C-alpha positions in Angstrom: -7.9 16.6 14.2 -9.0 13.1 16.0 -9.9 11.3 13.0 -7.0 11.9 11.2 -4.9 9.4 13.5 -7.1 6.7 12.9 -7.6 7.2 9.2 -3.2 7.2 8.9 -2.9 4.3 11.2 -5.8 2.3 9.5 -4.6 3.0 6.0 -0.9 2.1 7.3 -1.6 -1.3 8.5 -4.7 -2.5 5.7 -1.8 -1.5 3.1 0.9 -3.9 5.0 -1.4 -6.5 5.4 -2.7 -6.7 2.4 1.0 -6.9 0.9 1.6 -9.8 3.5 -1.1 -11.9 2.2 -0.4 -10.9 -1.8 2.5 -13.8 -1.0 0.3 -16.4 -0.7 -1.9 -15.6 -3.7 -2.5 -18.4 -6.1 -0.8 -18.1 -9.6 -2.1 -18.0 -13.3 -0.1 -18.1 -16.0 -0.7 -14.8 -18.1 -0.1 -13.5 -21.8 2.1 -10.7 -22.4 -0.3 -8.3 -24.7 2.1 -4.9 -25.0 5.2 -3.5 -23.4 6.2 0.0 -23.3 8.8 2.0 -21.3 7.5 5.3 -19.0 9.6 7.9 -18.4 9.4 9.9 -15.4 12.5 12.8 -15.2 15.6 10.5 -15.9 14.2 7.5 -14.7 12.5 5.2 -17.1 9.9 1.8 -15.5 8.4 -0.9 -18.3 4.7 -0.9 -18.2 2.7 -4.3 -19.4 -0.4 -4.7 -20.7 -1.3 -8.5 -19.7 -4.4 -11.0 -20.2 -5.6 -13.7 -17.8 -8.1 -15.8 -17.1 -9.3 -17.0 -13.6 -11.9 -19.7 -13.8 -14.4 -18.9 -16.5 -13.7 -15.0 -16.4 -10.9 -13.0 -18.3 -9.4 -10.3 -17.1 -6.7 -7.9 -18.7 -4.0 -5.9 -15.8 -1.4 -3.2 -16.6 1.8 -3.8 -14.3 4.5 -2.1 -13.7 7.0 -4.7 -12.8 10.0 -4.9 -10.6 13.5 -5.9 -10.5 14.5 -9.4 -8.3 16.1 -6.5 -5.4 12.9 -4.6 -5.6 13.7 -1.9 -7.9 11.0 -0.6 -9.8 12.6 2.3 -11.8 16.1 2.9 -13.3 18.1 3.7 -16.2 16.9 3.5 -19.8 18.8 0.6 -20.5 17.8 -0.8 -17.0 14.3 -0.3 -18.0 14.9 -2.3 -21.6 16.9 -5.2 -20.0 14.0 -5.8 -17.4 11.5 -5.3 -20.2 12.7 -8.2 -22.1 11.5 -10.8 -19.5 7.9 -9.5 -21.2 7.7 -9.8 -24.7 4.5 -10.0 -26.7 3.1 -13.1 -26.7 5.0 -14.7 -23.9 3.2 -16.2 -20.5 4.6 -15.1 -17.4 3.5 -16.2 -13.7 0.8 -13.8 -12.7 -0.2 -13.7 -8.9 -4.3 -12.6 -8.5 -6.4 -12.2 -5.6 -8.7 -14.7 -5.1 -11.4 -12.6 -3.7 -10.9 -10.6 -6.2 -9.3 -11.7 -8.9 -9.0 -8.4 -11.1 -6.4 -7.2 -8.6 -3.1 -9.0 -9.8 0.9 -8.6 -9.4 3.6 -10.0 -11.0 5.5 -10.1 -7.4 3.9 -10.0 -4.7 6.7 -9.9 -2.5 7.6 -6.1 -3.7 4.4 -4.7 -4.0 4.4 -0.8 -2.8 4.1 -1.0 1.1 7.7 -3.1 1.2 9.1 -0.2 -1.1 11.3 2.7 0.9 9.0 5.4 -0.3 6.0 4.3 0.5 7.1 3.5 4.0 8.6 6.9 4.7 5.4 8.4 3.3 3.0 6.6 5.7 5.4 6.8 8.5 5.2 10.8 7.8 1.7 10.7 7.2 1.3 8.9 10.8 3.8 11.3 12.4 2.0 14.4 10.7 -1.3 13.0 11.9 -0.2 12.8 15.4 1.3 16.0 15.6 -2.0 17.7 14.4 -3.9 15.6 16.8 -1.5 17.0 19.9 -1.7 20.4 18.4 -5.3 20.2 18.2 -6.4 18.4 21.5 -3.5 20.8 23.6 -5.7 23.9 22.4 -9.1 22.5 22.6 -8.1 21.5 26.3 -7.0 24.8 27.0 -8.7 26.9 25.5 -12.4 25.0 26.2 -11.9 23.0 29.1 -9.8 25.8 30.7 -7.3 23.1 31.9 -3.4 23.8 32.1 -0.2 22.7 33.1 0.8 18.7 33.8 -3.2 18.2 33.1 -3.0 19.4 29.6 0.2 17.0 29.1 -1.8 14.2 30.7 -4.8 14.3 28.8 -3.2 14.6 25.3 -0.5 11.6 26.2 -4.3 9.9 27.0 -6.2 11.1 24.0 -3.1 10.5 21.7 -2.8 6.6 22.8 -6.3 6.0 22.6 -7.0 7.3 19.0 -3.9 5.3 17.9 -5.2 2.2 19.2 -8.5 3.1 18.2 -6.6 3.2 14.6 -5.2 -0.1 15.3 -8.2 -1.5 16.1 -10.9 -0.4 13.2 -7.7 -1.3 10.7 -7.9 -5.0 12.3 -12.4 -5.2 12.2 -11.8 -4.1 8.3 -9.4 -6.8 7.7 -11.4 -9.2 9.3 -14.6 -8.3 7.5 -12.3 -8.4 4.2 -11.3 -12.0 4.8 -12.9 -14.5 2.9 -15.4 -16.9 4.5 -14.0 -20.2 4.7 
């Protein structure tokens, strides 16, 4: 009950920070190996197999490109049109994480954290974890500490704020330790 909000905030903050950093990742020319269309219900999405080299090491990556507007899925015609940019044998710009070159993206500005679905999901995850925290804290305070009335409300509010601040502090600490040393 106390850990859930911390983990939720930690996850969301780290994902948004990773997306912000990806915009400044170095770029390399990658070679398209294969392209196919994936179907999910009535929606289609291109999937591209790419090979690239960073330094002396070769990598492969499976990417799901998005349109310049950030759209990742659409009609079959839309997906075919987008996939035409990725014909096998063509060179495409690819952005890679300099600390972990295996991680790469075709479009750093449109990584998952900027998608509406991810933002709604992460918001709901945080709200549900806060609700669980509030319900659990209230039950704990009333049943085991025999508190009641405004004392419970104030205690729950304080523990909720402290728990969320702990999540943010932990996320910042983890980010700091993951930064490359210069």
